[in-house]
PQR file with spaces between the fields and no chain letter, atoms N, CA, C, O and H, PARSE charges and radii, in Angstrom:
ATOM       1  N    UNK     1     -13.408  -19.267   -1.186 -0.4000 1.5000
ATOM       2  CA   UNK     1     -12.555  -18.102   -1.580 -0.0000 2.0000
ATOM       3  C    UNK     1     -11.506  -18.546   -2.707  0.5500 1.7000
ATOM       4  O    UNK     1     -10.749  -19.508   -2.572 -0.5500 1.4000
ATOM       5  N    UNK     2     -11.558  -17.775   -3.763 -0.4000 1.5000
ATOM       6  CA   UNK     2     -10.460  -18.165   -4.813 -0.0000 2.0000
ATOM       7  C    UNK     2      -9.088  -17.744   -4.332  0.5500 1.7000
ATOM       8  O    UNK     2      -8.977  -16.930   -3.415 -0.5500 1.4000
ATOM       9  H    UNK     2     -12.172  -16.994   -3.873  0.4000 1.0000
ATOM      10  N    UNK     3      -8.011  -18.301   -4.952 -0.4000 1.5000
ATOM      11  CA   UNK     3      -6.721  -17.789   -4.584 -0.0000 2.0000
ATOM      12  C    UNK     3      -6.437  -16.362   -4.932  0.5500 1.7000
ATOM      13  O    UNK     3      -6.824  -15.900   -6.006 -0.5500 1.4000
ATOM      14  H    UNK     3      -8.102  -18.963   -5.697  0.4000 1.0000
ATOM      15  N    UNK     4      -5.699  -15.569   -3.963 -0.4000 1.5000
ATOM      16  CA   UNK     4      -5.345  -14.242   -4.283 -0.0000 2.0000
ATOM      17  C    UNK     4      -4.066  -14.120   -5.233  0.5500 1.7000
ATOM      18  O    UNK     4      -3.062  -14.815   -5.080 -0.5500 1.4000
ATOM      19  H    UNK     4      -5.385  -15.944   -3.091  0.4000 1.0000
ATOM      20  N    UNK     5      -4.211  -13.208   -6.178 -0.4000 1.5000
ATOM      21  CA   UNK     5      -2.956  -12.975   -7.126 -0.0000 2.0000
ATOM      22  C    UNK     5      -2.399  -11.650   -6.943  0.5500 1.7000
ATOM      23  O    UNK     5      -3.057  -10.765   -6.397 -0.5500 1.4000
ATOM      24  H    UNK     5      -5.027  -12.644   -6.302  0.4000 1.0000
ATOM      25  N    UNK     6      -1.271  -11.475   -7.352 -0.4000 1.5000
ATOM      26  CA   UNK     6      -0.636  -10.215   -7.360 -0.0000 2.0000
ATOM      27  C    UNK     6      -1.172   -9.326   -8.524  0.5500 1.7000
ATOM      28  O    UNK     6      -1.867   -9.830   -9.406 -0.5500 1.4000
ATOM      29  H    UNK     6      -0.737  -12.194   -7.796  0.4000 1.0000
ATOM      30  N    UNK     7      -0.834   -7.947   -8.526 -0.4000 1.5000
ATOM      31  CA   UNK     7      -1.167   -7.096   -9.506 -0.0000 2.0000
ATOM      32  C    UNK     7      -0.465   -7.470  -10.940  0.5500 1.7000
ATOM      33  O    UNK     7      -1.003   -7.195  -12.012 -0.5500 1.4000
ATOM      34  H    UNK     7      -0.269   -7.538   -7.810  0.4000 1.0000
ATOM      35  N    UNK     8       0.683   -8.067  -10.839 -0.4000 1.5000
ATOM      36  CA   UNK     8       1.283   -8.442  -12.052 -0.0000 2.0000
ATOM      37  C    UNK     8       0.570   -9.721  -12.673  0.5500 1.7000
ATOM      38  O    UNK     8       0.363   -9.772  -13.885 -0.5500 1.4000
ATOM      39  H    UNK     8       1.121   -8.290   -9.968  0.4000 1.0000
ATOM      40  N    UNK     9       0.240  -10.637  -11.913 -0.4000 1.5000
ATOM      41  CA   UNK     9      -0.536  -11.798  -12.443 -0.0000 2.0000
ATOM      42  C    UNK     9      -1.898  -11.248  -12.844  0.5500 1.7000
ATOM      43  O    UNK     9      -2.378  -11.694  -13.886 -0.5500 1.4000
ATOM      44  H    UNK     9       0.408  -10.595  -10.929  0.4000 1.0000
ATOM      45  N    UNK    10      -2.553  -10.378  -12.185 -0.4000 1.5000
ATOM      46  CA   UNK    10      -3.910   -9.732  -12.740 -0.0000 2.0000
ATOM      47  C    UNK    10      -3.712   -9.242  -14.102  0.5500 1.7000
ATOM      48  O    UNK    10      -4.403   -9.608  -15.053 -0.5500 1.4000
ATOM      49  H    UNK    10      -2.163  -10.016  -11.339  0.4000 1.0000
ATOM      50  N    UNK    11      -2.634   -8.303  -14.180 -0.4000 1.5000
ATOM      51  CA   UNK    11      -2.279   -7.555  -15.493 -0.0000 2.0000
ATOM      52  C    UNK    11      -2.057   -8.707  -16.521  0.5500 1.7000
ATOM      53  O    UNK    11      -2.651   -8.597  -17.593 -0.5500 1.4000
ATOM      54  H    UNK    11      -2.072   -8.005  -13.407  0.4000 1.0000
ATOM      55  N    UNK    12      -1.334   -9.709  -16.333 -0.4000 1.5000
ATOM      56  CA   UNK    12      -1.112  -10.630  -17.295 -0.0000 2.0000
ATOM      57  C    UNK    12      -2.363  -11.422  -17.745  0.5500 1.7000
ATOM      58  O    UNK    12      -2.526  -11.770  -18.914 -0.5500 1.4000
ATOM      59  H    UNK    12      -0.852   -9.798  -15.462  0.4000 1.0000
ATOM      60  N    UNK    13      -3.167  -11.665  -16.827 -0.4000 1.5000
ATOM      61  CA   UNK    13      -4.555  -12.480  -17.044 -0.0000 2.0000
ATOM      62  C    UNK    13      -5.348  -11.538  -17.864  0.5500 1.7000
ATOM      63  O    UNK    13      -5.942  -11.988  -18.843 -0.5500 1.4000
ATOM      64  H    UNK    13      -3.035  -11.382  -15.877  0.4000 1.0000
ATOM      65  N    UNK    14      -5.419  -10.355  -17.591 -0.4000 1.5000
ATOM      66  CA   UNK    14      -6.165   -9.342  -18.377 -0.0000 2.0000
ATOM      67  C    UNK    14      -5.626   -8.801  -19.671  0.5500 1.7000
ATOM      68  O    UNK    14      -6.305   -8.124  -20.442 -0.5500 1.4000
ATOM      69  H    UNK    14      -4.936   -9.989  -16.795  0.4000 1.0000
ATOM      70  N    UNK    15      -4.303   -9.152  -19.882 -0.4000 1.5000
ATOM      71  CA   UNK    15      -3.642   -8.763  -21.084 -0.0000 2.0000
ATOM      72  C    UNK    15      -3.436   -7.206  -21.130  0.5500 1.7000
ATOM      73  O    UNK    15      -3.609   -6.560  -22.163 -0.5500 1.4000
ATOM      74  H    UNK    15      -3.751   -9.702  -19.255  0.4000 1.0000
ATOM      75  N    UNK    16      -3.084   -6.697  -20.028 -0.4000 1.5000
ATOM      76  CA   UNK    16      -2.886   -5.118  -19.907 -0.0000 2.0000
ATOM      77  C    UNK    16      -1.560   -4.927  -19.239  0.5500 1.7000
ATOM      78  O    UNK    16      -0.922   -5.912  -18.865 -0.5500 1.4000
ATOM      79  H    UNK    16      -2.944   -7.222  -19.189  0.4000 1.0000
ATOM      80  N    UNK    17      -1.147   -3.799  -19.082 -0.4000 1.5000
ATOM      81  CA   UNK    17       0.079   -3.490  -18.450 -0.0000 2.0000
ATOM      82  C    UNK    17      -0.182   -3.385  -16.968  0.5500 1.7000
ATOM      83  O    UNK    17      -1.330   -3.198  -16.566 -0.5500 1.4000
ATOM      84  H    UNK    17      -1.665   -2.999  -19.385  0.4000 1.0000
ATOM      85  N    UNK    18       0.859   -3.499  -16.123 -0.4000 1.5000
ATOM      86  CA   UNK    18       0.628   -3.330  -14.676 -0.0000 2.0000
ATOM      87  C    UNK    18       0.198   -1.881  -14.407  0.5500 1.7000
ATOM      88  O    UNK    18      -0.600   -1.654  -13.497 -0.5500 1.4000
ATOM      89  H    UNK    18       1.792   -3.651  -16.449  0.4000 1.0000
ATOM      90  N    UNK    19       0.695   -0.897  -15.159 -0.4000 1.5000
ATOM      91  CA   UNK    19       0.345    0.484  -14.836 -0.0000 2.0000
ATOM      92  C    UNK    19      -1.186    0.669  -15.231  0.5500 1.7000
ATOM      93  O    UNK    19      -1.819    1.513  -14.596 -0.5500 1.4000
ATOM      94  H    UNK    19       1.343   -1.081  -15.897  0.4000 1.0000
ATOM      95  N    UNK    20      -1.816   -0.037  -16.206 -0.4000 1.5000
ATOM      96  CA   UNK    20      -3.088    0.109  -16.562 -0.0000 2.0000
ATOM      97  C    UNK    20      -3.939   -0.536  -15.378  0.5500 1.7000
ATOM      98  O    UNK    20      -4.938    0.027  -14.929 -0.5500 1.4000
ATOM      99  H    UNK    20      -1.302   -0.722  -16.721  0.4000 1.0000
ATOM     100  N    UNK    21      -3.516   -1.636  -14.955 -0.4000 1.5000
ATOM     101  CA   UNK    21      -4.177   -2.399  -13.830 -0.0000 2.0000
ATOM     102  C    UNK    21      -4.233   -1.416  -12.510  0.5500 1.7000
ATOM     103  O    UNK    21      -5.229   -1.308  -11.795 -0.5500 1.4000
ATOM     104  H    UNK    21      -2.705   -2.093  -15.320  0.4000 1.0000
ATOM     105  N    UNK    22      -3.144   -0.804  -12.337 -0.4000 1.5000
ATOM     106  CA   UNK    22      -3.019    0.211  -11.141 -0.0000 2.0000
ATOM     107  C    UNK    22      -4.086    1.234  -11.353  0.5500 1.7000
ATOM     108  O    UNK    22      -4.876    1.575  -10.473 -0.5500 1.4000
ATOM     109  H    UNK    22      -2.335   -0.891  -12.918  0.4000 1.0000
ATOM     110  N    UNK    23      -4.064    1.693  -12.538 -0.4000 1.5000
ATOM     111  CA   UNK    23      -4.836    2.854  -12.912 -0.0000 2.0000
ATOM     112  C    UNK    23      -6.441    2.499  -12.748  0.5500 1.7000
ATOM     113  O    UNK    23      -7.222    3.336  -12.297 -0.5500 1.4000
ATOM     114  H    UNK    23      -3.422    1.417  -13.253  0.4000 1.0000
ATOM     115  N    UNK    24      -6.791    1.389  -13.091 -0.4000 1.5000
ATOM     116  CA   UNK    24      -8.118    0.833  -13.018 -0.0000 2.0000
ATOM     117  C    UNK    24      -8.392    0.692  -11.584  0.5500 1.7000
ATOM     118  O    UNK    24      -9.573    0.867  -11.284 -0.5500 1.4000
ATOM     119  H    UNK    24      -6.157    0.709  -13.457  0.4000 1.0000
ATOM     120  N    UNK    25      -7.567    0.409  -10.605 -0.4000 1.5000
ATOM     121  CA   UNK    25      -7.812    0.111   -9.215 -0.0000 2.0000
ATOM     122  C    UNK    25      -8.065    1.725   -8.690  0.5500 1.7000
ATOM     123  O    UNK    25      -9.075    1.947   -8.021 -0.5500 1.4000
ATOM     124  H    UNK    25      -6.607    0.266  -10.849  0.4000 1.0000
ATOM     125  N    UNK    26      -7.234    2.710   -8.972 -0.4000 1.5000
ATOM     126  CA   UNK    26      -7.302    4.117   -8.609 -0.0000 2.0000
ATOM     127  C    UNK    26      -8.646    4.704   -9.035  0.5500 1.7000
ATOM     128  O    UNK    26      -9.299    5.338   -8.206 -0.5500 1.4000
ATOM     129  H    UNK    26      -6.414    2.529   -9.515  0.4000 1.0000
ATOM     130  N    UNK    27      -9.055    4.546  -10.167 -0.4000 1.5000
ATOM     131  CA   UNK    27     -10.240    4.986  -10.827 -0.0000 2.0000
ATOM     132  C    UNK    27     -11.537    4.207  -10.460  0.5500 1.7000
ATOM     133  O    UNK    27     -12.648    4.537  -10.877 -0.5500 1.4000
ATOM     134  H    UNK    27      -8.524    4.031  -10.841  0.4000 1.0000
ATOM     135  N    UNK    28     -11.315    3.212   -9.695 -0.4000 1.5000
ATOM     136  CA   UNK    28     -12.615    2.436   -9.270 -0.0000 2.0000
ATOM     137  C    UNK    28     -13.210    1.441  -10.222  0.5500 1.7000
ATOM     138  O    UNK    28     -14.290    0.918   -9.950 -0.5500 1.4000
ATOM     139  H    UNK    28     -10.413    2.944   -9.356  0.4000 1.0000
ATOM     140  N    UNK    29     -12.509    1.130  -11.418 -0.4000 1.5000
ATOM     141  CA   UNK    29     -13.054    0.329  -12.277 -0.0000 2.0000
ATOM     142  C    UNK    29     -12.985   -1.199  -11.844  0.5500 1.7000
ATOM     143  O    UNK    29     -13.756   -2.058  -12.272 -0.5500 1.4000
ATOM     144  H    UNK    29     -11.631    1.555  -11.639  0.4000 1.0000
ATOM     145  N    UNK    30     -12.039   -1.404  -11.008 -0.4000 1.5000
ATOM     146  CA   UNK    30     -11.890   -2.810  -10.328 -0.0000 2.0000
ATOM     147  C    UNK    30     -12.629   -2.691   -9.067  0.5500 1.7000
ATOM     148  O    UNK    30     -12.247   -1.842   -8.261 -0.5500 1.4000
ATOM     149  H    UNK    30     -11.413   -0.706  -10.661  0.4000 1.0000
ATOM     150  N    UNK    31     -13.697   -3.474   -8.776 -0.4000 1.5000
ATOM     151  CA   UNK    31     -14.441   -3.344   -7.494 -0.0000 2.0000
ATOM     152  C    UNK    31     -13.741   -3.512   -6.242  0.5500 1.7000
ATOM     153  O    UNK    31     -12.907   -4.410   -6.123 -0.5500 1.4000
ATOM     154  H    UNK    31     -14.007   -4.164   -9.430  0.4000 1.0000
ATOM     155  N    UNK    32     -14.030   -2.672   -5.244 -0.4000 1.5000
ATOM     156  CA   UNK    32     -13.231   -2.796   -3.994 -0.0000 2.0000
ATOM     157  C    UNK    32     -13.290   -4.129   -3.349  0.5500 1.7000
ATOM     158  O    UNK    32     -12.320   -4.541   -2.713 -0.5500 1.4000
ATOM     159  H    UNK    32     -14.708   -1.943   -5.340  0.4000 1.0000
ATOM     160  N    UNK    33     -14.425   -4.860   -3.483 -0.4000 1.5000
ATOM     161  CA   UNK    33     -14.637   -6.119   -2.804 -0.0000 2.0000
ATOM     162  C    UNK    33     -13.909   -7.288   -3.500  0.5500 1.7000
ATOM     163  O    UNK    33     -13.958   -8.457   -3.119 -0.5500 1.4000
ATOM     164  H    UNK    33     -15.213   -4.526   -4.000  0.4000 1.0000
ATOM     165  N    UNK    34     -13.251   -6.841   -4.532 -0.4000 1.5000
ATOM     166  CA   UNK    34     -12.423   -7.928   -5.273 -0.0000 2.0000
ATOM     167  C    UNK    34     -10.971   -8.045   -4.981  0.5500 1.7000
ATOM     168  O    UNK    34     -10.250   -8.882   -5.522 -0.5500 1.4000
ATOM     169  H    UNK    34     -13.211   -5.891   -4.842  0.4000 1.0000
ATOM     170  N    UNK    35     -10.531   -7.095   -4.025 -0.4000 1.5000
ATOM     171  CA   UNK    35      -9.188   -7.195   -3.595 -0.0000 2.0000
ATOM     172  C    UNK    35      -8.883   -6.758   -2.101  0.5500 1.7000
ATOM     173  O    UNK    35      -9.742   -6.194   -1.422 -0.5500 1.4000
ATOM     174  H    UNK    35     -11.117   -6.414   -3.585  0.4000 1.0000
ATOM     175  N    UNK    36      -7.647   -7.040   -1.639 -0.4000 1.5000
ATOM     176  CA   UNK    36      -7.365   -6.531   -0.350 -0.0000 2.0000
ATOM     177  C    UNK    36      -6.005   -5.763   -0.533  0.5500 1.7000
ATOM     178  O    UNK    36      -5.152   -6.096   -1.356 -0.5500 1.4000
ATOM     179  H    UNK    36      -6.950   -7.497   -2.191  0.4000 1.0000
ATOM     180  N    UNK    37      -5.905   -4.728    0.302 -0.4000 1.5000
ATOM     181  CA   UNK    37      -4.655   -3.885    0.269 -0.0000 2.0000
ATOM     182  C    UNK    37      -4.066   -4.042    1.720  0.5500 1.7000
ATOM     183  O    UNK    37      -4.742   -3.795    2.718 -0.5500 1.4000
ATOM     184  H    UNK    37      -6.598   -4.457    0.970  0.4000 1.0000
ATOM     185  N    UNK    38      -2.762   -4.468    1.769 -0.4000 1.5000
ATOM     186  CA   UNK    38      -2.021   -4.395    2.980 -0.0000 2.0000
ATOM     187  C    UNK    38      -0.733   -3.567    2.731  0.5500 1.7000
ATOM     188  O    UNK    38       0.201   -3.988    2.048 -0.5500 1.4000
ATOM     189  H    UNK    38      -2.213   -4.668    0.958  0.4000 1.0000
ATOM     190  N    UNK    39      -0.757   -2.382    3.327 -0.4000 1.5000
ATOM     191  CA   UNK    39       0.305   -1.395    3.023 -0.0000 2.0000
ATOM     192  C    UNK    39       0.257   -1.050    1.682  0.5500 1.7000
ATOM     193  O    UNK    39      -0.734   -0.442    1.278 -0.5500 1.4000
ATOM     194  H    UNK    39      -1.516   -2.040    3.882  0.4000 1.0000
ATOM     195  N    UNK    40       1.213   -1.351    0.875 -0.4000 1.5000
ATOM     196  CA   UNK    40       1.273   -0.885   -0.531 -0.0000 2.0000
ATOM     197  C    UNK    40       1.114   -2.097   -1.472  0.5500 1.7000
ATOM     198  O    UNK    40       1.335   -2.025   -2.681 -0.5500 1.4000
ATOM     199  H    UNK    40       2.018   -1.845    1.203  0.4000 1.0000
ATOM     200  N    UNK    41       0.717   -3.206   -0.839 -0.4000 1.5000
ATOM     201  CA   UNK    41       0.489   -4.451   -1.542 -0.0000 2.0000
ATOM     202  C    UNK    41      -0.830   -4.914   -1.837  0.5500 1.7000
ATOM     203  O    UNK    41      -1.577   -5.092   -0.875 -0.5500 1.4000
ATOM     204  H    UNK    41       0.537   -3.265    0.142  0.4000 1.0000
ATOM     205  N    UNK    42      -1.259   -5.144   -3.001 -0.4000 1.5000
ATOM     206  CA   UNK    42      -2.718   -5.567   -3.444 -0.0000 2.0000
ATOM     207  C    UNK    42      -2.561   -7.023   -3.645  0.5500 1.7000
ATOM     208  O    UNK    42      -1.507   -7.552   -3.997 -0.5500 1.4000
ATOM     209  H    UNK    42      -0.652   -5.000   -3.783  0.4000 1.0000
ATOM     210  N    UNK    43      -3.755   -7.686   -3.381 -0.4000 1.5000
ATOM     211  CA   UNK    43      -4.023   -9.042   -3.792 -0.0000 2.0000
ATOM     212  C    UNK    43      -5.357   -9.145   -4.197  0.5500 1.7000
ATOM     213  O    UNK    43      -6.243   -8.684   -3.478 -0.5500 1.4000
ATOM     214  H    UNK    43      -4.612   -7.256   -3.095  0.4000 1.0000
ATOM     215  N    UNK    44      -5.644   -9.767   -5.400 -0.4000 1.5000
ATOM     216  CA   UNK    44      -6.848   -9.778   -6.126 -0.0000 2.0000
ATOM     217  C    UNK    44      -7.442  -11.078   -6.234  0.5500 1.7000
ATOM     218  O    UNK    44      -6.746  -12.081   -6.397 -0.5500 1.4000
ATOM     219  H    UNK    44      -4.924  -10.142   -5.984  0.4000 1.0000
ATOM     220  N    UNK    45      -8.789  -11.115   -6.147 -0.4000 1.5000
ATOM     221  CA   UNK    45      -9.586  -12.427   -6.423 -0.0000 2.0000
ATOM     222  C    UNK    45      -9.915  -12.229   -7.956  0.5500 1.7000
ATOM     223  O    UNK    45     -10.722  -11.410   -8.395 -0.5500 1.4000
ATOM     224  H    UNK    45      -9.353  -10.300   -6.015  0.4000 1.0000
ATOM     225  N    UNK    46      -9.215  -13.049   -8.642 -0.4000 1.5000
ATOM     226  CA   UNK    46      -9.371  -13.065  -10.143 -0.0000 2.0000
ATOM     227  C    UNK    46     -10.818  -13.039  -10.652  0.5500 1.7000
ATOM     228  O    UNK    46     -11.240  -12.223  -11.472 -0.5500 1.4000
ATOM     229  H    UNK    46      -8.560  -13.715   -8.285  0.4000 1.0000
ATOM     230  N    UNK    47     -11.544  -14.034  -10.071 -0.4000 1.5000
ATOM     231  CA   UNK    47     -12.945  -14.172  -10.457 -0.0000 2.0000
ATOM     232  C    UNK    47     -13.800  -13.017  -10.276  0.5500 1.7000
ATOM     233  O    UNK    47     -14.635  -12.694  -11.121 -0.5500 1.4000
ATOM     234  H    UNK    47     -11.201  -14.697   -9.406  0.4000 1.0000
ATOM     235  N    UNK    48     -13.593  -12.326   -9.090 -0.4000 1.5000
ATOM     236  CA   UNK    48     -14.452  -11.216   -8.749 -0.0000 2.0000
ATOM     237  C    UNK    48     -14.059   -9.981   -9.554  0.5500 1.7000
ATOM     238  O    UNK    48     -14.905   -9.123   -9.808 -0.5500 1.4000
ATOM     239  H    UNK    48     -12.915  -12.588   -8.404  0.4000 1.0000
ATOM     240  N    UNK    49     -12.770   -9.870   -9.968 -0.4000 1.5000
ATOM     241  CA   UNK    49     -12.214   -8.792  -10.875 -0.0000 2.0000
ATOM     242  C    UNK    49     -12.913   -8.827  -12.161  0.5500 1.7000
ATOM     243  O    UNK    49     -13.522   -7.868  -12.633 -0.5500 1.4000
ATOM     244  H    UNK    49     -12.083  -10.566   -9.762  0.4000 1.0000
ATOM     245  N    UNK    50     -12.784  -10.085  -12.752 -0.4000 1.5000
ATOM     246  CA   UNK    50     -13.314  -10.273  -14.166 -0.0000 2.0000
ATOM     247  C    UNK    50     -14.835   -9.953  -14.090  0.5500 1.7000
ATOM     248  O    UNK    50     -15.372   -9.227  -14.927 -0.5500 1.4000
ATOM     249  H    UNK    50     -12.289  -10.865  -12.368  0.4000 1.0000
ATOM     250  N    UNK    51     -15.504  -10.520  -13.061 -0.4000 1.5000
ATOM     251  CA   UNK    51     -17.014  -10.410  -13.056 -0.0000 2.0000
ATOM     252  C    UNK    51     -17.213   -8.829  -12.875  0.5500 1.7000
ATOM     253  O    UNK    51     -18.131   -8.321  -13.519 -0.5500 1.4000
ATOM     254  H    UNK    51     -15.068  -11.109  -12.381  0.4000 1.0000
ATOM     255  N    UNK    52     -16.503   -8.086  -12.132 -0.4000 1.5000
ATOM     256  CA   UNK    52     -16.728   -6.619  -11.908 -0.0000 2.0000
ATOM     257  C    UNK    52     -16.488   -5.995  -13.291  0.5500 1.7000
ATOM     258  O    UNK    52     -17.329   -5.213  -13.733 -0.5500 1.4000
ATOM     259  H    UNK    52     -15.757   -8.498  -11.609  0.4000 1.0000
ATOM     260  N    UNK    53     -15.478   -6.271  -13.940 -0.4000 1.5000
ATOM     261  CA   UNK    53     -15.151   -5.586  -15.182 -0.0000 2.0000
ATOM     262  C    UNK    53     -16.127   -5.932  -16.268  0.5500 1.7000
ATOM     263  O    UNK    53     -16.332   -5.085  -17.138 -0.5500 1.4000
ATOM     264  H    UNK    53     -14.795   -6.907  -13.581  0.4000 1.0000
ATOM     265  N    UNK    54     -16.699   -6.988  -16.308 -0.4000 1.5000
ATOM     266  CA   UNK    54     -17.612   -7.457  -17.457 -0.0000 2.0000
ATOM     267  C    UNK    54     -19.014   -6.985  -17.076  0.5500 1.7000
ATOM     268  O    UNK    54     -19.859   -6.946  -17.971 -0.5500 1.4000
ATOM     269  H    UNK    54     -16.533   -7.675  -15.601  0.4000 1.0000
ATOM     270  N    UNK    55     -19.336   -6.629  -15.856 -0.4000 1.5000
ATOM     271  CA   UNK    55     -20.679   -6.154  -15.594 -0.0000 2.0000
ATOM     272  C    UNK    55     -20.794   -4.620  -15.777  0.5500 1.7000
ATOM     273  O    UNK    55     -21.886   -4.058  -15.857 -0.5500 1.4000
ATOM     274  H    UNK    55     -18.650   -6.660  -15.130  0.4000 1.0000
ATOM     275  N    UNK    56     -19.583   -3.962  -15.841 -0.4000 1.5000
ATOM     276  CA   UNK    56     -19.739   -2.496  -16.062 -0.0000 2.0000
ATOM     277  C    UNK    56     -18.812   -1.989  -17.324  0.5500 1.7000
ATOM     278  O    UNK    56     -17.998   -1.071  -17.217 -0.5500 1.4000
ATOM     279  H    UNK    56     -18.695   -4.419  -15.776  0.4000 1.0000
ATOM     280  N    UNK    57     -19.047   -2.695  -18.488 -0.4000 1.5000
ATOM     281  CA   UNK    57     -18.160   -2.252  -19.636 -0.0000 2.0000
ATOM     282  C    UNK    57     -18.556   -1.045  -20.174  0.5500 1.7000
ATOM     283  O    UNK    57     -17.686   -0.371  -20.726 -0.5500 1.4000
ATOM     284  H    UNK    57     -19.707   -3.441  -18.575  0.4000 1.0000
ATOM     285  N    UNK    58     -19.806   -0.588  -20.123 -0.4000 1.5000
ATOM     286  CA   UNK    58     -20.105    0.759  -20.821 -0.0000 2.0000
ATOM     287  C    UNK    58     -19.421    1.888  -20.100  0.5500 1.7000
ATOM     288  O    UNK    58     -18.899    2.775  -20.776 -0.5500 1.4000
ATOM     289  H    UNK    58     -20.512   -1.135  -19.674  0.4000 1.0000
ATOM     290  N    UNK    59     -19.373    1.938  -18.653 -0.4000 1.5000
ATOM     291  CA   UNK    59     -18.743    2.967  -18.004 -0.0000 2.0000
ATOM     292  C    UNK    59     -17.303    3.047  -18.462  0.5500 1.7000
ATOM     293  O    UNK    59     -16.814    4.134  -18.770 -0.5500 1.4000
ATOM     294  H    UNK    59     -19.796    1.218  -18.104  0.4000 1.0000
ATOM     295  N    UNK    60     -16.610    1.916  -18.514 -0.4000 1.5000
ATOM     296  CA   UNK    60     -15.120    1.681  -18.827 -0.0000 2.0000
ATOM     297  C    UNK    60     -15.033    2.331  -20.278  0.5500 1.7000
ATOM     298  O    UNK    60     -14.180    3.187  -20.508 -0.5500 1.4000
ATOM     299  H    UNK    60     -17.007    1.033  -18.264  0.4000 1.0000
ATOM     300  N    UNK    61     -15.832    1.955  -21.143 -0.4000 1.5000
ATOM     301  CA   UNK    61     -15.778    2.525  -22.566 -0.0000 2.0000
ATOM     302  C    UNK    61     -16.008    3.919  -22.626  0.5500 1.7000
ATOM     303  O    UNK    61     -15.373    4.551  -23.470 -0.5500 1.4000
ATOM     304  H    UNK    61     -16.525    1.260  -20.956  0.4000 1.0000
ATOM     305  N    UNK    62     -16.788    4.506  -21.898 -0.4000 1.5000
ATOM     306  CA   UNK    62     -17.043    5.959  -21.827 -0.0000 2.0000
ATOM     307  C    UNK    62     -15.832    6.632  -21.182  0.5500 1.7000
ATOM     308  O    UNK    62     -15.456    7.695  -21.676 -0.5500 1.4000
ATOM     309  H    UNK    62     -17.304    3.993  -21.213  0.4000 1.0000
ATOM     310  N    UNK    63     -15.238    6.170  -20.221 -0.4000 1.5000
ATOM     311  CA   UNK    63     -13.956    6.730  -19.720 -0.0000 2.0000
ATOM     312  C    UNK    63     -12.811    6.581  -20.789  0.5500 1.7000
ATOM     313  O    UNK    63     -12.021    7.520  -20.884 -0.5500 1.4000
ATOM     314  H    UNK    63     -15.543    5.307  -19.820  0.4000 1.0000
ATOM     315  N    UNK    64     -12.671    5.611  -21.506 -0.4000 1.5000
ATOM     316  CA   UNK    64     -11.592    5.473  -22.447 -0.0000 2.0000
ATOM     317  C    UNK    64     -11.884    6.488  -23.606  0.5500 1.7000
ATOM     318  O    UNK    64     -10.935    6.989  -24.209 -0.5500 1.4000
ATOM     319  H    UNK    64     -13.312    4.848  -21.428  0.4000 1.0000
ATOM     320  N    UNK    65     -13.032    6.766  -23.893 -0.4000 1.5000
ATOM     321  CA   UNK    65     -13.374    7.599  -25.056 -0.0000 2.0000
ATOM     322  C    UNK    65     -12.879    9.016  -24.816  0.5500 1.7000
ATOM     323  O    UNK    65     -12.543    9.754  -25.742 -0.5500 1.4000
ATOM     324  H    UNK    65     -13.803    6.360  -23.403  0.4000 1.0000
ATOM     325  N    UNK    66     -12.848    9.385  -23.461 -0.4000 1.5000
ATOM     326  CA   UNK    66     -12.491   10.851  -23.205 -0.0000 2.0000
ATOM     327  C    UNK    66     -11.164   11.087  -23.132  0.5500 1.7000
ATOM     328  O    UNK    66     -10.750   12.228  -22.929 -0.5500 1.4000
ATOM     329  H    UNK    66     -13.121    8.786  -22.709  0.4000 1.0000
């Protein structure tokens, strides 16, 4: 298992704002099997998040166009 990172570290790695990362979680762009949520705290497996985002870029592009 890879180390878990905070949403701030995830956003920094993806070069997006924290609010964008949170939005992607809410919208389901970040796969549910790539993070855990305890209370209001998220921890992400960086490798799984990146893999999930790169395997579904067409859906993300379609959502950004609307």
